PyMOL Python script that loads the backbone (N, CA, C, O; Angstrom):
from pymol import cmd

cmd.read_pdbstr("""\
ATOM      1  N   MET A   1     109.719 116.985 100.501  1.00  0.00           N
ATOM      2  CA  MET A   1     108.900 116.588  99.207  1.00  0.00           C
ATOM      3  C   MET A   1     108.456 115.616  99.404  1.00  0.00           C
ATOM      4  O   MET A   1     108.642 115.360 100.593  1.00  0.00           O
ATOM      5  N   ALA A   2     107.702 114.503  98.709  1.00  0.00           N
ATOM      6  CA  ALA A   2     107.917 113.195  98.989  1.00  0.00           C
ATOM      7  C   ALA A   2     106.478 112.813  97.885  1.00  0.00           C
ATOM      8  O   ALA A   2     105.352 113.307  97.942  1.00  0.00           O
ATOM      9  N   ARG A   3     107.160 111.478  96.648  1.00  0.00           N
ATOM     10  CA  ARG A   3     106.297 111.496  96.237  1.00  0.00           C
ATOM     11  C   ARG A   3     106.121 109.979  95.932  1.00  0.00           C
ATOM     12  O   ARG A   3     107.132 109.337  96.215  1.00  0.00           O
ATOM     13  N   ILE A   4     105.084 109.236  95.421  1.00  0.00           N
ATOM     14  CA  ILE A   4     105.185 108.223  95.116  1.00  0.00           C
ATOM     15  C   ILE A   4     104.654 107.523  93.659  1.00  0.00           C
ATOM     16  O   ILE A   4     103.455 107.429  93.396  1.00  0.00           O
ATOM     17  N   PHE A   5     105.638 107.089  92.835  1.00  0.00           N
ATOM     18  CA  PHE A   5     105.548 106.267  91.335  1.00  0.00           C
ATOM     19  C   PHE A   5     105.297 104.921  91.303  1.00  0.00           C
ATOM     20  O   PHE A   5     106.105 103.995  91.376  1.00  0.00           O
ATOM     21  N   LYS A   6     103.508 104.880  91.129  1.00  0.00           N
ATOM     22  CA  LYS A   6     103.414 103.600  91.320  1.00  0.00           C
ATOM     23  C   LYS A   6     102.977 102.843  89.657  1.00  0.00           C
ATOM     24  O   LYS A   6     102.171 103.362  88.885  1.00  0.00           O
ATOM     25  N   PHE A   7     103.748 101.498  89.377  1.00  0.00           N
ATOM     26  CA  PHE A   7     103.385 100.963  87.740  1.00  0.00           C
ATOM     27  C   PHE A   7     102.487  99.860  88.758  1.00  0.00           C
ATOM     28  O   PHE A   7     101.608 100.388  89.439  1.00  0.00           O
ATOM     29  N   ASN A   8     102.537  99.459  88.793  1.00  0.00           N
ATOM     30  CA  ASN A   8     101.521  98.210  89.194  1.00  0.00           C
ATOM     31  C   ASN A   8     100.790  97.999  90.489  1.00  0.00           C
ATOM     32  O   ASN A   8     100.643  99.031  91.143  1.00  0.00           O
ATOM     33  N   ASP A   9     100.285  96.868  91.024  1.00  0.00           N
ATOM     34  CA  ASP A   9     100.065  96.524  92.292  1.00  0.00           C
ATOM     35  C   ASP A   9     101.020  95.857  93.223  1.00  0.00           C
ATOM     36  O   ASP A   9     100.636  95.388  94.295  1.00  0.00           O
ATOM     37  N   LYS A  10     102.294  95.808  92.816  1.00  0.00           N
ATOM     38  CA  LYS A  10     103.082  95.131  93.442  1.00  0.00           C
ATOM     39  C   LYS A  10     104.310  96.478  93.278  1.00  0.00           C
ATOM     40  O   LYS A  10     104.775  96.920  94.328  1.00  0.00           O
ATOM     41  N   ILE A  11     104.563  96.797  92.564  1.00  0.00           N
ATOM     42  CA  ILE A  11     105.513  97.867  92.062  1.00  0.00           C
ATOM     43  C   ILE A  11     105.637  98.993  92.070  1.00  0.00           C
ATOM     44  O   ILE A  11     105.168  99.697  91.176  1.00  0.00           O
ATOM     45  N   GLU A  12     106.389  99.520  93.211  1.00  0.00           N
ATOM     46  CA  GLU A  12     106.756 101.082  93.260  1.00  0.00           C
ATOM     47  C   GLU A  12     107.830 101.826  93.401  1.00  0.00           C
ATOM     48  O   GLU A  12     108.817 101.111  93.572  1.00  0.00           O
ATOM     49  N   ILE A  13     108.157 103.368  93.405  1.00  0.00           N
ATOM     50  CA  ILE A  13     108.737 103.756  93.448  1.00  0.00           C
ATOM     51  C   ILE A  13     108.474 105.191  94.373  1.00  0.00           C
ATOM     52  O   ILE A  13     107.958 106.245  94.003  1.00  0.00           O
ATOM     53  N   HIS A  14     109.019 104.822  95.689  1.00  0.00           N
ATOM     54  CA  HIS A  14     108.912 105.932  96.823  1.00  0.00           C
ATOM     55  C   HIS A  14     110.275 106.908  96.523  1.00  0.00           C
ATOM     56  O   HIS A  14     111.413 106.439  96.471  1.00  0.00           O
ATOM     57  N   CYS A  15     109.942 108.409  96.328  1.00  0.00           N
ATOM     58  CA  CYS A  15     111.024 109.597  96.324  1.00  0.00           C
ATOM     59  C   CYS A  15     110.761 110.638  97.483  1.00  0.00           C
ATOM     60  O   CYS A  15     109.674 111.044  97.893  1.00  0.00           O
ATOM     61  N   VAL A  16     111.977 110.951  97.887  1.00  0.00           N
ATOM     62  CA  VAL A  16     111.939 111.755  98.830  1.00  0.00           C
ATOM     63  C   VAL A  16     112.904 112.670  98.565  1.00  0.00           C
ATOM     64  O   VAL A  16     113.917 112.176  98.069  1.00  0.00           O
ATOM     65  N   SER A  17     112.928 114.391  98.814  1.00  0.00           N
ATOM     66  CA  SER A  17     113.825 114.934  98.564  1.00  0.00           C
ATOM     67  C   SER A  17     114.476 115.755 100.172  1.00  0.00           C
ATOM     68  O   SER A  17     113.822 115.884 101.207  1.00  0.00           O
ATOM     69  N   GLU A  18     116.037 116.244  99.921  1.00  0.00           N
ATOM     70  CA  GLU A  18     116.678 115.792 101.242  1.00  0.00           C
ATOM     71  C   GLU A  18     117.513 117.197 101.031  1.00  0.00           C
ATOM     72  O   GLU A  18     118.277 117.290 100.071  1.00  0.00           O
ATOM     73  N   GLY A  19     117.329 118.378 102.036  1.00  0.00           N
ATOM     74  CA  GLY A  19     118.410 119.208 101.841  1.00  0.00           C
ATOM     75  C   GLY A  19     120.111 119.120 102.321  1.00  0.00           C
ATOM     76  O   GLY A  19     120.520 118.629 103.373  1.00  0.00           O
ATOM     77  N   THR A  20     120.964 119.757 101.205  1.00  0.00           N
ATOM     78  CA  THR A  20     122.488 118.942 101.816  1.00  0.00           C
ATOM     79  C   THR A  20     122.761 120.465 102.209  1.00  0.00           C
ATOM     80  O   THR A  20     122.101 121.504 102.195  1.00  0.00           O
ATOM     81  N   ARG A  21     124.000 120.105 102.551  1.00  0.00           N
ATOM     82  CA  ARG A  21     125.091 121.394 103.046  1.00  0.00           C
ATOM     83  C   ARG A  21     125.362 122.265 102.078  1.00  0.00           C
ATOM     84  O   ARG A  21     125.555 123.428 102.431  1.00  0.00           O
ATOM     85  N   TYR A  22     125.444 121.921 100.609  1.00  0.00           N
ATOM     86  CA  TYR A  22     125.394 122.478  99.559  1.00  0.00           C
ATOM     87  C   TYR A  22     124.520 122.527  98.480  1.00  0.00           C
ATOM     88  O   TYR A  22     124.744 122.891  97.326  1.00  0.00           O
ATOM     89  N   GLY A  23     123.262 122.022  99.108  1.00  0.00           N
ATOM     90  CA  GLY A  23     122.466 122.120  97.587  1.00  0.00           C
ATOM     91  C   GLY A  23     120.877 121.550  98.321  1.00  0.00           C
ATOM     92  O   GLY A  23     120.214 122.139  99.174  1.00  0.00           O
ATOM     93  N   PHE A  24     120.533 120.018  97.550  1.00  0.00           N
ATOM     94  CA  PHE A  24     119.869 119.121  98.011  1.00  0.00           C
ATOM     95  C   PHE A  24     119.985 117.484  96.965  1.00  0.00           C
ATOM     96  O   PHE A  24     120.773 117.388  96.024  1.00  0.00           O
ATOM     97  N   ARG A  25     119.274 116.629  97.286  1.00  0.00           N
ATOM     98  CA  ARG A  25     119.344 115.296  96.983  1.00  0.00           C
ATOM     99  C   ARG A  25     117.820 114.825  96.427  1.00  0.00           C
ATOM    100  O   ARG A  25     116.896 115.415  96.987  1.00  0.00           O
ATOM    101  N   HIS A  26     117.587 114.221  95.799  1.00  0.00           N
ATOM    102  CA  HIS A  26     116.674 112.811  95.451  1.00  0.00           C
ATOM    103  C   HIS A  26     116.630 112.096  96.149  1.00  0.00           C
ATOM    104  O   HIS A  26     117.739 112.052  96.680  1.00  0.00           O
ATOM    105  N   LEU A  27     116.050 111.463  96.531  1.00  0.00           N
ATOM    106  CA  LEU A  27     116.086 109.831  97.160  1.00  0.00           C
ATOM    107  C   LEU A  27     115.381 108.979  96.224  1.00  0.00           C
ATOM    108  O   LEU A  27     114.642 109.634  95.489  1.00  0.00           O
ATOM    109  N   ALA A  28     115.371 107.822  96.029  1.00  0.00           N
ATOM    110  CA  ALA A  28     114.628 106.902  95.652  1.00  0.00           C
ATOM    111  C   ALA A  28     114.308 105.103  95.753  1.00  0.00           C
ATOM    112  O   ALA A  28     115.104 104.167  95.822  1.00  0.00           O
ATOM    113  N   THR A  29     113.475 105.117  95.737  1.00  0.00           N
ATOM    114  CA  THR A  29     113.590 103.801  96.528  1.00  0.00           C
ATOM    115  C   THR A  29     112.386 102.538  95.971  1.00  0.00           C
ATOM    116  O   THR A  29     111.194 102.842  96.019  1.00  0.00           O
ATOM    117  N   LEU A  30     112.767 101.254  95.498  1.00  0.00           N
ATOM    118  CA  LEU A  30     112.113 100.614  94.853  1.00  0.00           C
ATOM    119  C   LEU A  30     111.264  99.509  95.462  1.00  0.00           C
ATOM    120  O   LEU A  30     111.909  98.505  95.767  1.00  0.00           O
ATOM    121  N   PHE A  31     110.227  99.482  95.656  1.00  0.00           N
ATOM    122  CA  PHE A  31     109.529  98.939  96.495  1.00  0.00           C
ATOM    123  C   PHE A  31     108.861  97.319  95.045  1.00  0.00           C
ATOM    124  O   PHE A  31     108.276  97.524  93.981  1.00  0.00           O
ATOM    125  N   VAL A  32     109.318  95.783  95.702  1.00  0.00           N
ATOM    126  CA  VAL A  32     108.657  95.303  94.994  1.00  0.00           C
ATOM    127  C   VAL A  32     107.576  94.216  95.851  1.00  0.00           C
ATOM    128  O   VAL A  32     108.105  93.133  96.102  1.00  0.00           O
ATOM    129  N   GLY A  33     106.316  94.350  96.268  1.00  0.00           N
ATOM    130  CA  GLY A  33     105.753  93.766  96.785  1.00  0.00           C
ATOM    131  C   GLY A  33     105.826  94.750  98.249  1.00  0.00           C
ATOM    132  O   GLY A  33     106.032  95.961  98.165  1.00  0.00           O
ATOM    133  N   ASN A  34     105.726  94.396  98.925  1.00  0.00           N
ATOM    134  CA  ASN A  34     106.075  95.063 100.551  1.00  0.00           C
ATOM    135  C   ASN A  34     107.940  95.099 100.719  1.00  0.00           C
ATOM    136  O   ASN A  34     108.356  95.439 101.826  1.00  0.00           O
ATOM    137  N   TYR A  35     108.479  94.918 100.154  1.00  0.00           N
ATOM    138  CA  TYR A  35     110.087  95.037 100.222  1.00  0.00           C
ATOM    139  C   TYR A  35     110.694  96.072  99.630  1.00  0.00           C
ATOM    140  O   TYR A  35     110.526  96.143  98.413  1.00  0.00           O
ATOM    141  N   ASP A  36     111.418  96.981 100.191  1.00  0.00           N
ATOM    142  CA  ASP A  36     112.494  97.815  99.034  1.00  0.00           C
ATOM    143  C   ASP A  36     113.905  96.699  98.677  1.00  0.00           C
ATOM    144  O   ASP A  36     114.658  95.978  99.332  1.00  0.00           O
ATOM    145  N   VAL A  37     113.759  96.972  97.642  1.00  0.00           N
ATOM    146  CA  VAL A  37     114.730  95.776  96.693  1.00  0.00           C
ATOM    147  C   VAL A  37     115.674  96.682  96.346  1.00  0.00           C
ATOM    148  O   VAL A  37     116.745  96.076  96.392  1.00  0.00           O
ATOM    149  N   ASP A  38     116.009  98.748  95.752  1.00  0.00           N
ATOM    150  CA  ASP A  38     116.866  98.559  95.492  1.00  0.00           C
ATOM    151  C   ASP A  38     116.764 100.752  95.550  1.00  0.00           C
ATOM    152  O   ASP A  38     115.839 101.553  95.422  1.00  0.00           O
ATOM    153  N   LYS A  39     118.143 100.871  95.788  1.00  0.00           N
ATOM    154  CA  LYS A  39     117.835 102.741  95.863  1.00  0.00           C
ATOM    155  C   LYS A  39     118.252 103.423  95.010  1.00  0.00           C
ATOM    156  O   LYS A  39     118.150 102.715  94.008  1.00  0.00           O
ATOM    157  N   ALA A  40     118.750 104.539  94.663  1.00  0.00           N
ATOM    158  CA  ALA A  40     118.938 105.598  93.767  1.00  0.00           C
ATOM    159  C   ALA A  40     118.851 107.050  94.504  1.00  0.00           C
ATOM    160  O   ALA A  40     117.826 107.390  95.096  1.00  0.00           O
ATOM    161  N   LYS A  41     120.196 108.016  94.410  1.00  0.00           N
ATOM    162  CA  LYS A  41     120.211 109.218  94.649  1.00  0.00           C
ATOM    163  C   LYS A  41     121.147 110.010  93.497  1.00  0.00           C
ATOM    164  O   LYS A  41     122.194 109.658  92.953  1.00  0.00           O
ATOM    165  N   CYS A  42     120.138 111.519  93.316  1.00  0.00           N
ATOM    166  CA  CYS A  42     120.831 112.141  92.555  1.00  0.00           C
ATOM    167  C   CYS A  42     121.245 113.739  93.636  1.00  0.00           C
ATOM    168  O   CYS A  42     120.614 114.577  94.281  1.00  0.00           O
ATOM    169  N   CYS A  43     122.584 113.452  93.312  1.00  0.00           N
ATOM    170  CA  CYS A  43     122.721 115.429  94.510  1.00  0.00           C
ATOM    171  C   CYS A  43     122.972 116.459  93.096  1.00  0.00           C
ATOM    172  O   CYS A  43     123.686 116.319  92.103  1.00  0.00           O
ATOM    173  N   TYR A  44     122.098 117.452  93.498  1.00  0.00           N
ATOM    174  CA  TYR A  44     122.327 118.596  92.977  1.00  0.00           C
ATOM    175  C   TYR A  44     122.668 119.961  93.478  1.00  0.00           C
ATOM    176  O   TYR A  44     122.050 120.565  94.355  1.00  0.00           O
ATOM    177  N   TYR A  45     123.655 120.355  92.865  1.00  0.00           N
ATOM    178  CA  TYR A  45     124.341 121.712  93.341  1.00  0.00           C
ATOM    179  C   TYR A  45     123.319 122.879  93.189  1.00  0.00           C
ATOM    180  O   TYR A  45     122.787 123.649  93.990  1.00  0.00           O
ATOM    181  N   ASN A  46     123.262 122.713  91.924  1.00  0.00           N
ATOM    182  CA  ASN A  46     122.149 123.868  91.387  1.00  0.00           C
ATOM    183  C   ASN A  46     120.979 123.220  90.574  1.00  0.00           C
ATOM    184  O   ASN A  46     121.396 122.293  89.880  1.00  0.00           O
ATOM    185  N   ARG A  47     119.732 123.424  90.470  1.00  0.00           N
ATOM    186  CA  ARG A  47     118.414 123.102  89.669  1.00  0.00           C
ATOM    187  C   ARG A  47     118.621 123.051  88.570  1.00  0.00           C
ATOM    188  O   ARG A  47     118.679 124.033  87.830  1.00  0.00           O
ATOM    189  N   THR A  48     118.797 121.734  88.193  1.00  0.00           N
ATOM    190  CA  THR A  48     118.609 121.205  86.786  1.00  0.00           C
ATOM    191  C   THR A  48     117.392 121.256  86.191  1.00  0.00           C
ATOM    192  O   THR A  48     116.614 121.641  87.063  1.00  0.00           O
ATOM    193  N   TRP A  49     116.899 121.102  85.333  1.00  0.00           N
ATOM    194  CA  TRP A  49     115.700 120.924  84.396  1.00  0.00           C
ATOM    195  C   TRP A  49     115.249 119.488  84.281  1.00  0.00           C
ATOM    196  O   TRP A  49     115.886 118.497  83.923  1.00  0.00           O
ATOM    197  N   GLU A  50     113.808 119.638  84.730  1.00  0.00           N
ATOM    198  CA  GLU A  50     113.391 117.838  84.597  1.00  0.00           C
ATOM    199  C   GLU A  50     111.389 118.106  84.063  1.00  0.00           C
ATOM    200  O   GLU A  50     110.379 118.777  84.274  1.00  0.00           O
ATOM    201  N   SER A  51     111.681 117.539  83.669  1.00  0.00           N
ATOM    202  CA  SER A  51     110.060 117.764  82.910  1.00  0.00           C
ATOM    203  C   SER A  51     109.264 117.169  83.894  1.00  0.00           C
ATOM    204  O   SER A  51     108.086 116.968  83.600  1.00  0.00           O
ATOM    205  N   PHE A  52     109.567 116.927  84.730  1.00  0.00           N
ATOM    206  CA  PHE A  52     109.001 116.228  86.328  1.00  0.00           C
ATOM    207  C   PHE A  52     109.645 116.353  87.217  1.00  0.00           C
ATOM    208  O   PHE A  52     110.850 116.592  87.129  1.00  0.00           O
ATOM    209  N   GLU A  53     108.954 116.212  88.418  1.00  0.00           N
ATOM    210  CA  GLU A  53     109.599 116.266  89.478  1.00  0.00           C
ATOM    211  C   GLU A  53     110.751 114.640  90.018  1.00  0.00           C
ATOM    212  O   GLU A  53     110.091 113.630  90.261  1.00  0.00           O
ATOM    213  N   PHE A  54     111.743 114.560  90.108  1.00  0.00           N
ATOM    214  CA  PHE A  54     112.398 113.308  90.105  1.00  0.00           C
ATOM    215  C   PHE A  54     112.907 112.390  89.318  1.00  0.00           C
ATOM    216  O   PHE A  54     113.495 111.314  89.426  1.00  0.00           O
ATOM    217  N   GLN A  55     112.455 113.230  88.343  1.00  0.00           N
ATOM    218  CA  GLN A  55     112.591 112.703  86.487  1.00  0.00           C
ATOM    219  C   GLN A  55     114.189 111.924  86.557  1.00  0.00           C
ATOM    220  O   GLN A  55     114.239 110.736  86.238  1.00  0.00           O
ATOM    221  N   SER A  56     115.372 112.586  86.951  1.00  0.00           N
ATOM    222  CA  SER A  56     116.186 112.098  87.015  1.00  0.00           C
ATOM    223  C   SER A  56     116.473 110.540  87.638  1.00  0.00           C
ATOM    224  O   SER A  56     116.648 109.474  87.046  1.00  0.00           O
ATOM    225  N   VAL A  57     116.438 110.966  89.516  1.00  0.00           N
ATOM    226  CA  VAL A  57     116.632 109.663  90.264  1.00  0.00           C
ATOM    227  C   VAL A  57     115.713 108.639  89.807  1.00  0.00           C
ATOM    228  O   VAL A  57     116.097 107.506  89.516  1.00  0.00           O
ATOM    229  N   VAL A  58     114.345 109.068  89.730  1.00  0.00           N
ATOM    230  CA  VAL A  58     113.919 107.337  89.329  1.00  0.00           C
ATOM    231  C   VAL A  58     114.033 106.884  87.868  1.00  0.00           C
ATOM    232  O   VAL A  58     113.847 105.688  87.640  1.00  0.00           O
ATOM    233  N   LEU A  59     114.340 107.773  86.780  1.00  0.00           N
ATOM    234  CA  LEU A  59     114.896 107.135  85.883  1.00  0.00           C
ATOM    235  C   LEU A  59     116.271 106.159  85.869  1.00  0.00           C
ATOM    236  O   LEU A  59     116.428 105.195  85.120  1.00  0.00           O
ATOM    237  N   ASN A  60     117.383 106.722  87.041  1.00  0.00           N
ATOM    238  CA  ASN A  60     118.447 106.033  87.004  1.00  0.00           C
ATOM    239  C   ASN A  60     118.219 105.245  88.053  1.00  0.00           C
ATOM    240  O   ASN A  60     119.288 104.665  88.240  1.00  0.00           O
ATOM    241  N   LEU A  61     117.342 104.840  88.953  1.00  0.00           N
ATOM    242  CA  LEU A  61     116.511 103.543  89.509  1.00  0.00           C
ATOM    243  C   LEU A  61     116.020 102.606  88.502  1.00  0.00           C
ATOM    244  O   LEU A  61     116.115 101.399  88.724  1.00  0.00           O
ATOM    245  N   ILE A  62     115.560 102.991  87.537  1.00  0.00           N
ATOM    246  CA  ILE A  62     114.518 101.919  86.960  1.00  0.00           C
ATOM    247  C   ILE A  62     116.009 101.213  85.945  1.00  0.00           C
ATOM    248  O   ILE A  62     116.165  99.997  85.841  1.00  0.00           O
ATOM    249  N   HIS A  63     116.916 102.180  85.322  1.00  0.00           N
ATOM    250  CA  HIS A  63     117.883 101.562  84.462  1.00  0.00           C
ATOM    251  C   HIS A  63     118.852 100.732  85.261  1.00  0.00           C
ATOM    252  O   HIS A  63     119.531  99.905  84.652  1.00  0.00           O
ATOM    253  N   LYS A  64     118.969 100.851  86.397  1.00  0.00           N
ATOM    254  CA  LYS A  64     120.445 100.472  87.056  1.00  0.00           C
ATOM    255  C   LYS A  64     119.589  99.257  87.984  1.00  0.00           C
ATOM    256  O   LYS A  64     120.415  98.466  88.440  1.00  0.00           O
ATOM    257  N   THR A  65     118.202  98.906  88.375  1.00  0.00           N
ATOM    258  CA  THR A  65     118.094  97.632  89.256  1.00  0.00           C
ATOM    259  C   THR A  65     118.142  96.288  88.175  1.00  0.00           C
ATOM    260  O   THR A  65     117.925  96.269  86.963  1.00  0.00           O
ATOM    261  N   THR A  66     118.475  95.291  89.016  1.00  0.00           N
ATOM    262  CA  THR A  66     117.998  94.104  88.230  1.00  0.00           C
ATOM    263  C   THR A  66     116.742  93.356  88.929  1.00  0.00           C
ATOM    264  O   THR A  66     116.495  92.166  88.733  1.00  0.00           O
ATOM    265  N   HIS A  67     116.133  94.032  89.598  1.00  0.00           N
ATOM    266  CA  HIS A  67     114.510  93.680  90.054  1.00  0.00           C
ATOM    267  C   HIS A  67     113.666  93.722  89.206  1.00  0.00           C
ATOM    268  O   HIS A  67     112.612  93.113  89.385  1.00  0.00           O
ATOM    269  N   LEU A  68     113.907  94.494  87.976  1.00  0.00           N
ATOM    270  CA  LEU A  68     112.700  94.321  86.965  1.00  0.00           C
ATOM    271  C   LEU A  68     113.323  94.068  85.593  1.00  0.00           C
ATOM    272  O   LEU A  68     114.406  94.499  85.196  1.00  0.00           O
ATOM    273  N   ASN A  69     112.366  93.215  84.870  1.00  0.00           N
ATOM    274  CA  ASN A  69     112.756  92.895  83.614  1.00  0.00           C
ATOM    275  C   ASN A  69     112.588  93.659  82.467  1.00  0.00           C
ATOM    276  O   ASN A  69     111.698  94.499  82.331  1.00  0.00           O
ATOM    277  N   ALA A  70     113.423  93.383  81.650  1.00  0.00           N
ATOM    278  CA  ALA A  70     113.414  94.601  80.111  1.00  0.00           C
ATOM    279  C   ALA A  70     112.265  95.302  80.098  1.00  0.00           C
ATOM    280  O   ALA A  70     112.232  96.518  80.280  1.00  0.00           O
ATOM    281  N   GLN A  71     111.016  94.413  79.830  1.00  0.00           N
ATOM    282  CA  GLN A  71     109.658  95.048  79.330  1.00  0.00           C
ATOM    283  C   GLN A  71     109.442  95.629  80.915  1.00  0.00           C
ATOM    284  O   GLN A  71     109.720  96.825  81.006  1.00  0.00           O
ATOM    285  N   GLU A  72     109.154  95.217  81.725  1.00  0.00           N
ATOM    286  CA  GLU A  72     108.795  96.271  82.873  1.00  0.00           C
ATOM    287  C   GLU A  72     109.560  97.741  83.339  1.00  0.00           C
ATOM    288  O   GLU A  72     109.095  98.665  84.006  1.00  0.00           O
ATOM    289  N   LYS A  73     111.013  97.574  82.676  1.00  0.00           N
ATOM    290  CA  LYS A  73     112.070  98.602  82.877  1.00  0.00           C
ATOM    291  C   LYS A  73     111.209  99.569  81.182  1.00  0.00           C
ATOM    292  O   LYS A  73     111.136 100.791  81.316  1.00  0.00           O
ATOM    293  N   ILE A  74     110.914  99.254  80.441  1.00  0.00           N
ATOM    294  CA  ILE A  74     110.271 100.156  79.397  1.00  0.00           C
ATOM    295  C   ILE A  74     108.773 100.703  79.542  1.00  0.00           C
ATOM    296  O   ILE A  74     108.261 101.779  79.233  1.00  0.00           O
ATOM    297  N   ASP A  75     108.214  99.396  80.204  1.00  0.00           N
ATOM    298  CA  ASP A  75     106.652  99.719  80.720  1.00  0.00           C
ATOM    299  C   ASP A  75     106.758 101.060  81.453  1.00  0.00           C
ATOM    300  O   ASP A  75     106.273 102.162  81.194  1.00  0.00           O
ATOM    301  N   PHE A  76     107.484 100.659  82.377  1.00  0.00           N
ATOM    302  CA  PHE A  76     107.383 101.919  83.562  1.00  0.00           C
ATOM    303  C   PHE A  76     108.437 103.048  82.958  1.00  0.00           C
ATOM    304  O   PHE A  76     107.625 103.912  82.629  1.00  0.00           O
ATOM    305  N   GLU A  77     108.998 103.277  82.806  1.00  0.00           N
ATOM    306  CA  GLU A  77     109.559 104.527  82.135  1.00  0.00           C
ATOM    307  C   GLU A  77     108.250 105.073  81.146  1.00  0.00           C
ATOM    308  O   GLU A  77     107.717 106.087  81.596  1.00  0.00           O
ATOM    309  N   ALA A  78     107.772 104.643  80.104  1.00  0.00           N
ATOM    310  CA  ALA A  78     106.563 105.306  79.539  1.00  0.00           C
ATOM    311  C   ALA A  78     105.418 104.977  80.394  1.00  0.00           C
ATOM    312  O   ALA A  78     104.389 104.848  79.731  1.00  0.00           O
ATOM    313  N   SER A  79     105.263 104.797  81.676  1.00  0.00           N
ATOM    314  CA  SER A  79     104.018 105.309  82.264  1.00  0.00           C
ATOM    315  C   SER A  79     104.370 106.704  82.955  1.00  0.00           C
ATOM    316  O   SER A  79     103.563 107.575  83.278  1.00  0.00           O
ATOM    317  N   LEU A  80     105.715 106.720  83.104  1.00  0.00           N
ATOM    318  CA  LEU A  80     106.135 108.340  83.191  1.00  0.00           C
ATOM    319  C   LEU A  80     105.385 109.487  82.718  1.00  0.00           C
ATOM    320  O   LEU A  80     104.539 110.323  83.034  1.00  0.00           O
ATOM    321  N   HIS A  81     106.127 109.089  81.819  1.00  0.00           N
ATOM    322  CA  HIS A  81     105.351 110.128  80.402  1.00  0.00           C
ATOM    323  C   HIS A  81     103.917 110.726  80.052  1.00  0.00           C
ATOM    324  O   HIS A  81     103.483 111.649  79.363  1.00  0.00           O
ATOM    325  N   ARG A  82     103.431 109.788  80.829  1.00  0.00           N
ATOM    326  CA  ARG A  82     101.838 109.897  80.619  1.00  0.00           C
ATOM    327  C   ARG A  82     101.135 111.069  81.115  1.00  0.00           C
ATOM    328  O   ARG A  82      99.918 111.169  80.963  1.00  0.00           O
TER     329      ARG A  82
END
""", "prot")
cmd.dss("prot")
cmd.show_as("cartoon", "prot")
cmd.util.cbc("prot")
cmd.orient("prot")
């Protein structure tokens, strides 16, 4: 499974899901322009509740990255809930 969260023409997050020996994991990569600049992952042993697919890994990436300014982080997170 894969999904792309597009913020604007330059910023997007690509997410994929992979099976593991004990469950699965979600991987997220932040792209600014055509460059991948940051990554995050969340591992799951039991399925947890999320309001949308990849919620935890996307929010972790948004909060930890230094490649987005504070307002971009707020706006990107708000755009996910629309």
